[in-house]
N, C-alpha and C positions, 0 to 999 in steps of 0.2 A: 130741599133735595138731599137725600142720603148718599152714602158712599157708593152703594150699588147703582143708584141712578146716575151719579157722576161718571162712573166707569162705563155704563151703558152709552151715555152721550158721547164720551170720548171714543168709544169703539165705533159708533156710527160715523163720526167725523173722520176717523182714521180710514174707514172703508171708502168714504167719498174721495179722499185724497189719493189713496193707493190702490183702489179697486176692491171689488167685493170678495175676491179670492184671498185677500190679505186680512188675517186676523191678528189683532193685538192681544197678546196673552197678559193677564194680570195674575198676580199672586198676593195674598195677604201676608203680612209679616209672620204670622204663626204657621203659615204653610211652607215657608222657605226652609230648605234643609240647612243645617249648620255646617260650617267648614269642618273637614276632617283632614287627616294627613298621616305621615309616617310616624309611628310611635317611637320616641327616642329612648324612653326608660332611663333617663339621665337627669336627676334633679337640678344639677347646675345649668345644663343647657335648657331645661324647662324654665328655669328662672329667667333667662334672657329672652326666651320665646314668650313667656307668660302663658304658655300652653303646654300640653303634654306631647305635642306632635309638631312636625314640620308640615305646615299646611300645603296641601296639594293645590295645583292650579294657580300658583302665585309666582311672582318674580321676587328674587332676593338680590341684594346688593351688598357686597363685602368690599371695603376699601381701606386703604392705609398707605403709609409711605413704603418705599422699597425695603425688602428684607424683613417685613413684619409677619411673614408666614401666612399670607392669605391663601396661597395654593395649598399649604399644609392643612389649613382648616377645611378647604374644599375636599381634600383627600380623606379627611376624617368623616365628613358627611357622606362621601361616596362609599366608604366602607360600611356605614350604616345601611345605605340602600342595598348594597350587595348582601348584607346579612339578612335582609328581608326578601331576598330573591330578586332584587331589582337590577336594572341595567344602568350604565353610565355612559354619557356622550361627552367627551372632553375636547372642546374646540380650543386648541392651544395655539395662540397666534404669535407667541414670542419665539417659537422654535427653540425652546429651552427646557423641555420636559425632562425631568430626571426620573426615569422609570425604575431604576434600582432603588431610589429613595421611596418612590410610591410603593414598591413591594415591601420595603422595610416598615411602612406604615400599616401593613396588613391588607393591602388590596390584591384582588385577583386580577392580574393584568389581562387575562383572556376574556374578561367581561367588561372591558373598557374600550369603547370605540373612539378612535382619534382621527377625525377627518383632516386631510392635508389641505390647508387653505393658505393663500398668499396675500390676501387683502382683507380689509374690513368688510367690504361688500360681500366677498365670498363667505366669510365667517357668519355674517348675519343671514345670508341666504340659506346656508346649511342649517343654522339654528331654526329658522322659520320653517323650512321644509321638514326638519325632524319633528317639530311640534305638530305640523299639519298632517303628517303621515302616521302619527301614533295610533289612531283608530284602526288603520289597516294592519299595522305590525302587531298590535295587541288587541284583537277584537273582543276578548273577554274582559279587558280592562283591569286585570288582576295584577299586573306587573308595574311596580313603581319605577319611574325613570327620572334620573337626574341629568339635566343638560347644563353644562358650564361653559361660559365664554371667558377664557383666560388669556388675555384681558382686553378691556376696551382700549386703554391707553397704548397697549403694545401692538395693536393692529394698525396696518398702514392703509390709508385710502388708495384706491386704484390710481388716481391721478399722479401720485408720488412715484409710482412704478413705471410711468411712461418715460421713454428714452429722451424726450425733449424737455423734461422737467429737471431743472438743476437743484442742487442742495440750497435750501433757503427759500424756495418758492412754496408758498402756502396758500390755501384757500381758507379764509377765516370762517370758523364755525362748521367745517366739513364733517367732523366727527359728530357734532351735536345734531346736524341735519339728518345724518344717516340713522343715528340712534333714536331720534324722535319718531321717524317713520317706522322703524323696525318695531318698537314697543307697541305702537298703535295697531300694527298688523298681527301681533302674536297674543295680545291680551285676551281676546275673545276665544280663539281656539284652545289656548292653554287652560282657560278657566274650567273646561269640561274634561280635563284629562288628569290621570293619576301621575302627575309629573310636576317638577319644579324647574324653573329656569333661574340659574345663579350666574350673576355677572360679577367679575372681579375688576377692580379699577385702582389705579395708583393715585395717591393723594399728593398734591404738590403745594408749596407755599405760594399764595397769591401776592405777588409783589405789588405794593402800592394800593392794595385793597383796604378799605377801612375795617378796623377791628372792633367788635362789640362783645361785651361780656367777658373779656379777659382771655378768650381763646385765640389761637393763632389763625390768621386768615387762611382759608383753604380754597383750593381750586382743583377741579378734576376735568380731564379731557372727556368730552362726551355730553356736555351740557347738563341740563336739569332733568331730561327724560328718564335716566336710570333711577334718580331719586324719586321722581314723581310717581312712577309706575310700580315701584318696589314696595311690597307689603312690609318687608323687613330691611333695615339698613344697619349694617354692623361696621363700626369703625374699629380696626384692629391696631394695637400699639404694642411693640416689644418693650418690656420694662427692665429685663435683666437677662444675662446669660447664666446658664446652669453649668457649673464646671465640676470636675472630679479629678482627684489625683490618681495617676497611673501607678503601677507597681514600682516603677523607677523613680517616682517622686515628681514627675512633671504634671502640671495642671492642664487639662484639656477640656474643651467645651463638649458637653454631652447633650445639650439642649438649650432651651430658652423659655422664659416666662412671658406671657402675653396677657393683655387686657382687652376685652371686647366691651364696647359701649353700644347699646341699642339706641341709635339716634332716631329711628322711626319704627313704629309697630302699629299697624292698622288693626291688629287683633288683641292688643293688650297694652301694657305699660311701656313707656319709652322715656328717654331723656338721659342726662349725664349721670343721674344717680342709679340708673338701671344698667349696672355693669358687673362683669364677672372676670375671673382670671382662669387661665389654663396653662398647664406645663406641657411643653412639646419636647420630646426626646428624639434624637436623630435615629436611634435604633429602637423603635417601639411606639412611635406615634404620640397622640395626645393623652395625657393623664388628666381626667376631669375630677377625680375624687379626692386627691390630695388638696387641690385648691378649694374643693367643697368643704373639707374639714377645716381649713383655715378660715373660710368665710363663716362657718357656723361658730367657731371659737371666738371670732371677733364680734359678731353681730347677733348671735342667737345663743346666749349663755344658758338658756334653759335646756338646750340640747347637748352642747359640748362645753366642757370646762378646760381651760388651758392653764398649764402650770409649767412655765419655762419652756423646755423643748418637748414636753409631753402633753398629751390631751387625754380626756376621759369622757366617755359617753355617759349621759345622765338619765336616760329613760330605761326603766326596768323591764326585764322579760322580753327583750327584742332578740329574735333569733337570726342567725345567718348560716350560710352553707360553707363548710370548710372544704379544703382541697382534697382531704382524704375521703375515700369511699368505704361504705360498709360492706358486709358480706353479700348483699344483693346488688352491689355496684352503684348504689345511690350515695350522693354527698352526705356526709355526716352533719347533722344540725347541732349548733351550739348557741349559747347565749352571749351577746355582746356584754363584756364585763363592765359593771358600773362602780366596782370597788377598787379599781387599780388604774394607774396611768399607763398609757401605751404610746408608742411612737405614732406620728402623724400618718405614716404610710400603712401602719398596721390597722388603724381605725378606718382609713380609707378603703382598704381591702375588705374589711368586715361590712361596711356600708354598701359597697359595690355588690356584695353577695347577699344582701338582705332586703327583699321586697318590703318587709315590714318597716325597716328603718327609712327606706326611700319614701314610703307613704307618709310617715310621720313628718319628714322634711318637707314634702309637698304641701301638706296641710299648713305647716308653719310659714311657708313661702306664699301661701294663698293661691296656689295653682288650681285653676278650675278643673272639675271632673270632666272625663270624656263623655261624649254623647252616648246614649244607649247603643248596645251592639247592633240591634236591628237597624238603627238609624245610620250607623257607620257603613254597614253592608249595603244599604239602599243607596247612599250617596256615592 
């Protein structure tokens, strides 16, 4: 019996069990459309994604201890969506949103919807209803949408809000039960939309839990459902503060440096070795390209050479767009110098404005090419 005979027999048995009006659809592997997503055009972020895009129709999980800028990372992703004409739904459960800070990160606040929710049940219901109503709101399917639950641990189950419940009364596993049912309900409708669901969660130390592999025992409110259903899991850690001296001589914090480890990636590489850094500035958002230059200098000496506090690009005849404009109002093109050392931030700016340099870096990273344009449009 061949494959087609097998499928035909399964189809007949299916109709017997569920009725003649029910057809079971089959697709061969080469007929399935590949995943597509929001093009990020950022080699460092592409490295952690192991793709050139944020895959649509998927769940993402970002977690870390308090103060590790998980929300700032979400705001950066939200800015990417807005730059592509997309919309953002920010379900903020902790009642601690700093919109002035969000504006400093470059977001258009008029294109961020912030539902008012008081409990975890309300937050999950709003998220589910948002996903299920996407086809009505965007019938042409051309608008990317980012939906963020910020955060799982910060949301309060409804029973804790009841007047007869005192402090200390808990229902063991309540968060986990709610999250498990929620993810099962959204996975199918989300898979068919030009949207991403991002959940943020706090990481806590698991007291008394056995430790394996040298890592600190971790625990998160919400159970295993967020991990299980998320295509990407990013662990965020703050590694240092970035400080600068003021004109008066005082040293003030201007930002912080962070590390992302991709703990899970259903579309590419994962694990503790799959990590990147990013620099976050209070007045300016995330800088991806200075950490990219540091990473190239440390691990890809064929591309960037490091000499003390200076770096040098090593590939000849790579052009970039300067800030100056020519007589026609177009950016002036120049060559990234290979015969002199420059500051890290200077090379970072050149690479950020050089599609040619980005493509060279992608090839060195082994980032897969995008599907054909007609395939992307069809999907």
